[in-house]
C-alpha positions as CSV (number, residue, x, y, z in Angstrom):
1,M,70.0,48.8,133.1
2,K,66.4,47.8,132.9
3,T,67.3,44.7,130.6
4,R,69.7,43.5,132.8
5,T,67.2,43.4,135.5
6,I,64.8,41.6,133.9
7,I,67.0,39.0,132.8
8,E,68.0,38.4,136.2
9,Y,64.6,38.5,137.4
10,L,63.8,35.5,134.7
11,L,67.3,33.5,135.5
12,A,65.7,33.9,139.2
13,V,62.4,32.4,138.2
14,V,64.2,29.6,135.8
15,V,66.2,28.5,139.1
16,V,63.1,28.4,141.1
17,L,61.4,26.8,138.6
18,I,64.1,23.8,138.5
19,L,64.9,23.8,142.1
20,G,60.7,23.4,142.3
21,G,60.7,20.4,140.0
22,L,63.5,18.4,141.6
23,A,62.0,19.1,145.0
24,G,58.8,17.4,143.5
25,W,60.3,14.7,141.8
26,Y,62.1,13.8,144.9
27,F,58.8,14.2,147.0
28,F,57.3,11.8,144.3
29,L,59.9,9.1,144.3
30,R,59.8,9.5,148.1
31,T,56.2,8.4,148.2
32,Q,56.6,5.6,145.8
33,T,59.2,4.1,147.5
34,N,57.1,4.0,150.8
35,T,54.5,2.9,149.2
36,L,56.2,0.0,147.7
37,N,58.3,-0.6,151.2
38,M,54.8,-0.9,152.8
39,Q,53.0,-2.9,150.3
40,S,56.5,-5.5,150.5
41,L,55.9,-5.4,154.5
42,A,52.2,-6.7,154.4
43,R,53.3,-9.3,151.9
44,G,55.9,-10.6,154.3
45,F,59.1,-9.7,152.5
46,G,62.0,-10.5,154.4
47,A,60.3,-12.2,157.8
48,L,62.4,-15.5,158.3
49,V,61.2,-18.9,159.4
50,P,61.8,-19.3,163.0
51,F,62.5,-23.2,164.0
52,G,62.3,-24.4,167.7
53,N,60.9,-27.1,170.4
54,A,58.6,-26.7,173.3
55,D,61.3,-25.0,175.3
56,G,62.4,-22.2,172.9
57,N,65.6,-24.1,172.0
58,A,67.0,-25.1,168.3
59,L,65.3,-28.0,167.2
60,N,67.9,-30.4,165.2
61,A,69.7,-27.7,163.8
62,P,73.7,-27.5,164.4
63,S,75.1,-24.2,165.7
64,P,74.8,-21.6,163.2
65,S,78.6,-21.0,161.4
66,P,80.6,-17.6,161.4
67,G,78.9,-15.7,158.4
68,I,75.8,-18.1,157.8
69,D,72.3,-17.1,158.3
70,W,70.6,-20.0,159.7
71,A,67.2,-19.1,160.0
72,Q,67.5,-18.3,156.1
73,K,69.1,-21.2,155.6
74,S,66.4,-23.1,157.1
75,A,63.2,-21.0,155.3
76,S,65.4,-21.9,152.1
77,A,65.9,-25.3,152.7
78,N,62.0,-26.1,153.6
79,T,59.9,-24.5,151.2
80,G,59.3,-27.3,148.3
81,R,62.7,-29.5,148.0
82,G,61.2,-32.2,149.4
83,Q,62.9,-31.6,153.1
84,R,60.5,-31.9,156.5
85,P,60.0,-28.4,157.4
86,P,60.9,-27.4,161.2
87,Q,58.4,-28.1,164.1
88,L,56.9,-24.8,164.0
89,W,56.7,-23.9,160.2
90,Q,56.1,-20.7,158.7
91,V,53.7,-21.9,155.7
92,A,53.5,-18.3,154.2
93,T,55.1,-14.6,154.9
94,N,52.1,-13.4,152.9
95,P,48.7,-12.8,154.6
96,V,46.4,-15.7,154.7
97,A,42.6,-15.2,154.4
98,G,41.5,-18.5,155.5
99,A,42.9,-22.1,155.1
100,I,41.6,-25.8,155.5
101,F,43.4,-29.2,156.2
102,L,42.4,-32.3,153.8
103,G,42.9,-35.8,153.3
104,S,44.7,-37.9,156.3
105,S,48.5,-39.2,156.9
106,D,50.6,-39.4,154.4
107,E,48.0,-37.6,151.7
108,L,47.7,-34.6,154.4
109,R,47.6,-31.1,152.7
110,L,47.3,-27.8,154.2
111,R,44.9,-26.3,151.9
112,Y,44.9,-21.9,152.1
113,V,43.9,-18.6,150.3
114,E,46.4,-15.9,149.6
115,R,44.7,-12.6,151.1
116,A,46.2,-10.2,148.6
117,S,45.7,-12.1,145.1
118,G,43.2,-14.5,146.4
119,Y,45.2,-17.3,145.0
120,V,44.6,-21.1,146.3
121,F,48.0,-22.6,147.9
122,E,48.4,-26.1,148.8
123,A,51.4,-27.3,151.2
124,N,52.5,-30.7,152.1
125,P,53.6,-30.8,155.9
126,E,56.1,-34.0,155.2
127,T,57.9,-32.5,152.5
128,G,57.7,-28.8,152.6
129,Q,56.5,-28.5,149.1
130,V,54.2,-25.5,148.7
131,A,52.2,-25.5,145.0
132,R,49.9,-22.7,143.8
133,L,46.6,-24.5,142.6
134,T,44.5,-21.2,141.3
135,N,45.6,-18.5,138.5
136,T,42.7,-16.4,139.0
137,L,43.6,-13.2,140.7
138,M,40.9,-12.1,143.1
139,P,42.9,-9.1,144.8
140,K,42.0,-8.3,148.7
141,T,40.6,-11.1,149.5
142,Y,39.7,-10.5,153.1
143,E,38.1,-13.6,154.2
144,A,38.0,-17.1,153.2
145,F,36.0,-20.3,153.9
146,L,37.5,-24.2,151.8
147,T,35.6,-27.1,152.4
148,E,36.6,-30.7,152.4
149,N,34.7,-31.1,148.8
150,G,36.5,-28.6,146.9
151,H,34.4,-25.2,147.7
152,V,36.0,-22.1,147.8
153,F,34.6,-19.2,149.3
154,E,36.3,-15.9,149.3
155,R,35.1,-12.3,150.6
156,S,36.2,-8.9,149.8
157,L,34.8,-5.2,148.8
158,D,33.9,-3.8,145.5
159,A,34.6,-0.1,144.5
160,A,31.1,1.0,146.1
161,G,32.5,-0.4,149.2
162,N,29.8,-3.6,149.2
163,I,31.1,-7.0,150.6
164,T,31.3,-9.4,148.1
165,T,31.0,-13.4,148.3
166,F,32.7,-15.6,145.6
167,V,32.3,-19.2,145.7
168,G,34.0,-21.6,143.0
169,T,35.2,-25.1,143.2
170,I,38.8,-26.8,142.5
171,S,39.9,-30.6,142.9
172,T,40.6,-31.9,146.1
173,T,42.6,-34.5,144.8
174,T,46.3,-33.8,146.0
175,R,48.1,-31.1,143.9
176,T,51.4,-30.3,145.6
177,S,53.8,-32.6,143.5
178,D,52.0,-30.4,140.6
179,S,53.4,-26.8,139.3
180,S,50.0,-26.6,137.0
181,S,47.4,-24.2,138.2
182,Q,43.6,-24.0,137.3
183,T,41.3,-21.5,136.6
184,L,39.0,-20.4,139.8
185,T,35.3,-20.1,138.0
186,G,32.1,-19.4,140.2
187,S,30.0,-16.9,140.7
188,N,29.0,-14.2,143.4
189,L,26.8,-14.4,146.2
190,T,24.5,-12.0,147.9
191,K,26.0,-8.5,148.0
192,N,26.9,-7.5,151.8
193,I,26.6,-10.7,154.0
194,A,27.9,-9.2,157.1
195,S,29.0,-13.0,158.3
196,M,28.6,-16.6,157.3
197,S,29.4,-20.0,158.0
198,V,30.0,-22.6,155.8
199,H,29.3,-26.8,156.3
200,P,33.1,-28.0,156.3
201,V,32.1,-30.8,154.2
202,S,29.2,-29.9,151.6
203,G,29.4,-25.8,151.9
204,A,26.4,-25.5,153.1
205,L,25.6,-22.0,154.1
206,F,24.2,-19.7,156.6
207,Y,24.7,-16.3,156.5
208,I,23.5,-13.1,157.9
209,L,21.9,-10.1,156.6
210,R,21.5,-6.8,158.1
211,G,18.4,-4.6,157.4
212,P,16.3,-1.3,158.8
213,D,15.0,-3.4,161.2
214,G,17.8,-6.1,162.2
215,A,19.4,-8.9,161.3
216,I,18.1,-12.0,159.0
217,G,19.8,-15.2,158.7
218,V,19.7,-17.6,155.7
219,N,20.3,-20.9,155.0
220,A,21.4,-21.9,151.4
221,E,23.6,-24.6,149.4
222,W,26.7,-23.7,148.9
223,D,26.0,-21.9,145.3
224,G,23.4,-19.4,146.7
225,Q,20.6,-21.7,145.5
226,K,17.4,-22.5,147.7
227,Q,17.7,-19.6,150.4
228,K,15.6,-19.5,152.7
229,N,15.2,-17.2,156.1
230,T,15.1,-19.4,159.1
231,F,15.9,-16.2,161.9
232,G,15.6,-13.3,162.6
233,S,16.9,-10.6,165.5
234,V,16.7,-6.8,166.1
235,I,20.6,-7.6,167.0
236,T,23.1,-7.1,164.3
237,S,25.9,-8.2,165.4
238,W,26.3,-12.1,165.3
239,R,28.5,-14.9,164.3
240,P,27.2,-18.5,163.3
241,T,29.1,-21.9,163.3
242,T,27.8,-25.2,161.8
243,F,28.5,-28.1,162.3
244,E,29.2,-31.0,160.7
245,D,25.9,-32.5,161.8
246,G,24.7,-29.4,160.1
247,R,23.4,-27.8,163.6
248,I,24.1,-23.9,163.9
249,V,25.2,-22.1,166.7
250,L,25.2,-18.3,166.9
251,T,26.8,-16.2,169.0
252,Q,26.8,-12.5,169.6
253,A,29.8,-10.6,169.0
254,A,31.8,-9.8,172.2
255,A,33.0,-6.8,174.1
256,D,34.6,-6.6,177.1
257,G,32.4,-6.4,180.6
258,V,29.1,-6.3,178.2
259,L,26.8,-9.7,178.7
260,G,27.1,-11.8,175.9
261,Y,24.5,-14.6,174.8
262,A,24.7,-17.9,172.4
263,Y,22.2,-20.1,170.8
264,E,21.5,-23.2,168.9
265,L,19.4,-22.0,165.8
266,K,16.9,-25.1,165.5
267,K,15.5,-26.3,161.9
268,D,12.5,-24.4,162.5
269,G,13.8,-20.6,163.5
270,T,13.4,-21.3,167.2
271,M,16.6,-20.6,169.5
272,S,17.7,-22.4,172.0
273,P,19.9,-20.7,174.9
274,L,23.4,-22.4,175.2
275,L,25.1,-19.4,177.2
276,G,24.7,-16.1,178.7
277,P,24.5,-13.6,179.9
278,I,28.0,-13.4,180.4
279,P,30.1,-10.9,180.0
280,G,32.5,-10.5,177.1
281,L,31.6,-13.9,175.9
282,T,33.7,-15.8,173.1
283,L,32.8,-19.1,172.7
284,R,34.0,-22.0,170.8
285,A,31.6,-25.5,170.3
286,R,31.7,-28.9,169.5
287,S,29.0,-31.3,168.8
288,V,28.8,-34.6,170.6
289,P,26.2,-37.3,171.2
290,G,22.7,-35.7,172.9
291,G,24.3,-32.0,172.6
292,S,27.8,-29.4,172.7
293,A,30.6,-29.1,174.4
294,L,31.5,-25.8,175.0
295,L,35.0,-23.8,175.7
296,W,34.0,-20.3,176.3
297,G,36.2,-17.4,177.6
298,Q,34.5,-14.1,179.3
299,S,35.9,-10.4,179.7
300,D,35.2,-8.5,182.4
301,R,37.1,-4.5,183.1
302,G,40.1,-7.2,181.5
303,T,40.4,-9.9,183.5
304,M,40.0,-13.0,181.1
305,S,38.7,-16.3,182.3
306,L,38.3,-19.5,180.3
307,F,36.0,-22.7,181.2
308,A,35.0,-25.7,179.6
309,Q,32.0,-28.0,179.9
310,V,31.3,-31.3,178.1
311,S,28.0,-31.2,177.6
312,Q,25.0,-29.2,178.2
313,N,24.0,-31.0,181.3
314,A,27.3,-31.1,182.7
315,A,28.4,-28.7,185.1
316,P,31.3,-26.2,183.7
317,V,34.6,-26.0,185.2
318,R,37.2,-23.3,185.0
319,V,40.4,-23.8,183.1
320,P,43.9,-22.6,184.7
321,V,44.4,-20.6,182.0
322,R,43.6,-17.1,180.7
323,T,43.0,-16.5,177.2
324,L,40.1,-15.9,174.5
325,A,38.1,-18.8,173.2
326,D,38.5,-17.2,170.2
327,K,42.1,-18.6,170.3
328,C,41.3,-21.9,170.5
329,V,40.1,-24.6,168.7
330,W,38.5,-28.5,169.4
331,S,40.3,-31.6,168.2
332,S,38.6,-33.6,166.1
333,G,39.1,-37.2,168.3
334,K,37.0,-39.0,171.1
335,D,38.7,-37.4,173.6
336,L,37.1,-33.4,174.3
337,V,40.3,-32.1,174.1
338,A,41.1,-28.4,172.9
339,Y,44.4,-26.3,172.0
340,C,44.9,-22.6,172.9
341,G,46.9,-20.1,172.4
342,V,47.8,-18.5,175.7
343,P,49.2,-14.6,176.0
344,Q,52.6,-14.9,177.8
345,G,52.6,-12.3,181.0
346,Q,49.3,-10.2,181.8
347,P,47.7,-8.2,178.6
348,G,46.1,-5.0,179.3
349,Q,43.0,-4.3,181.0
350,N,41.0,-3.6,177.5
351,F,42.6,-6.4,175.9
352,L,39.6,-8.3,174.2
353,D,38.0,-4.9,172.7
354,E,41.6,-3.2,171.2
355,W,42.6,-7.3,169.9
356,Y,39.4,-7.2,168.0
357,R,40.4,-3.9,166.7
358,G,43.8,-4.9,165.9
359,A,44.9,-1.8,168.2
360,T,47.4,-4.9,170.6
361,H,48.7,-8.0,169.9
362,S,49.8,-10.7,172.4
363,S,52.7,-13.2,172.8
364,D,51.4,-16.3,173.0
365,A,52.2,-20.1,174.1
366,L,50.1,-23.2,172.8
367,W,48.2,-24.8,175.7
368,R,46.4,-28.3,175.4
369,I,42.6,-28.4,177.1
370,D,41.9,-31.8,178.7
371,A,37.8,-30.8,179.0
372,S,36.8,-33.6,181.3
373,A,39.7,-33.1,183.1
374,G,39.5,-29.8,183.7
375,T,43.2,-29.6,183.6
376,S,45.8,-27.7,180.9
377,E,49.3,-28.2,180.0
378,M,51.8,-26.3,177.9
379,V,52.9,-27.9,174.6
380,F,54.7,-25.4,173.0
381,T,56.2,-21.9,173.3
382,P,57.9,-19.9,170.2
383,P,61.3,-19.2,170.1
384,S,62.9,-16.3,172.0
385,N,62.9,-14.0,169.4
386,T,59.4,-15.1,167.5
387,S,56.4,-13.6,169.0
388,I,53.3,-15.0,167.4
389,D,49.6,-13.8,168.5
390,I,47.3,-16.7,167.7
391,E,44.3,-17.0,165.9
392,N,42.3,-18.6,163.2
393,V,43.3,-22.3,165.2
394,L,42.8,-25.4,163.3
395,V,44.1,-29.4,164.1
396,D,44.2,-31.9,161.6
397,S,41.6,-35.2,162.0
398,E,44.5,-37.1,163.5
399,G,45.5,-34.5,165.6
400,N,49.2,-34.4,164.5
401,Y,49.8,-31.1,163.2
402,I,47.9,-27.8,164.1
403,T,47.7,-24.6,162.3
404,F,47.2,-20.6,162.9
405,T,47.6,-17.2,161.8
406,N,49.7,-14.8,163.6
407,A,47.4,-11.8,164.1
408,V,50.1,-9.5,163.5
409,D,50.6,-10.0,160.1
410,K,48.3,-12.4,159.0
411,S,51.2,-15.1,157.7
412,L,50.2,-19.0,158.1
413,W,52.2,-21.2,160.7
414,L,52.3,-24.8,161.2
415,L,52.7,-26.7,164.2
416,R,53.9,-30.4,164.4
417,L,52.8,-31.7,168.0
418,E,55.4,-34.3,167.7
419,K,59.3,-33.5,167.4
């Protein structure tokens, strides 16, 4: 009887161990599956390419036949087979860290950096062809800057949590028809650059370093050489912008209801006031003869307003839309025209702060702002089944195309202004 009891206990233990092992294996597989699904979702797998016109209706597309996913068919037909993409084209479903327009007319290309890999890609707006230009893996590239002469700046974090900035150079010639890719060679700049701006042509740098006594502004060449400290402040959160003429504008990081200021940084290190004090100040500035044209937003207790000023001596004009200047871009033509993503409906009371944290998103339409006249008009509304939170807006030199990322998933989109 005693021996039988021992055997029963041993069998029970074996059964418990087997069940425990199976349960552990189940939870392990479940965890791995969830991880893979989250990674796939983050890279945009399964997202469709919508299409439409300013009224949200189908553009040059026949009615879908039964059993055909027309959006998926449109996506596969416009990703590199030489057909003109739809008016609103989702160029990359994977998250993107930065982009730039290169060339003009028939030679126009959209170059961008993939966030997950750091690979540089190039898309042809007229043919829909997309080519990978580099094969150097730079994982977790959170921010990227590109210049017209081929410089690429990719920013990430190392294992110790330091901010890293890598700079390399690639060809600026048209490559979307070439299936080959090249190694991105370069070097690392100073660690822990808090914020930076890059000259759009030469790649000359201005960046902010944070120290125990505040912030230090540094000018340098594109490769980090010839560093020169030109700015110092007890305030550490600055957002710099570099114009094509070399001038630099500094704007304090915005917060709802908090008074903000903007300055032009002179070559001798002095700061010339541009704006302020303005609650929740966001700014887009453009160089004009004799000064700067300004487009700025203010946010106070959740109420947003947008203003335009064609020169520093002109009176500001309130624009009849409510949005952040961070959702806007100036066009490069002679006319003082800007394009802005404008939330449809009423954003929440703490929209500015929550939007910066990624805790809330808006569904935007694209508006054209004439700063000289102080007028605005809607130029495009995404289809009803497509919600886009517009950020990082760029317009090409001829004003035919606008590109932006969707703040929800960092996917890259291209809009042709003329159907």
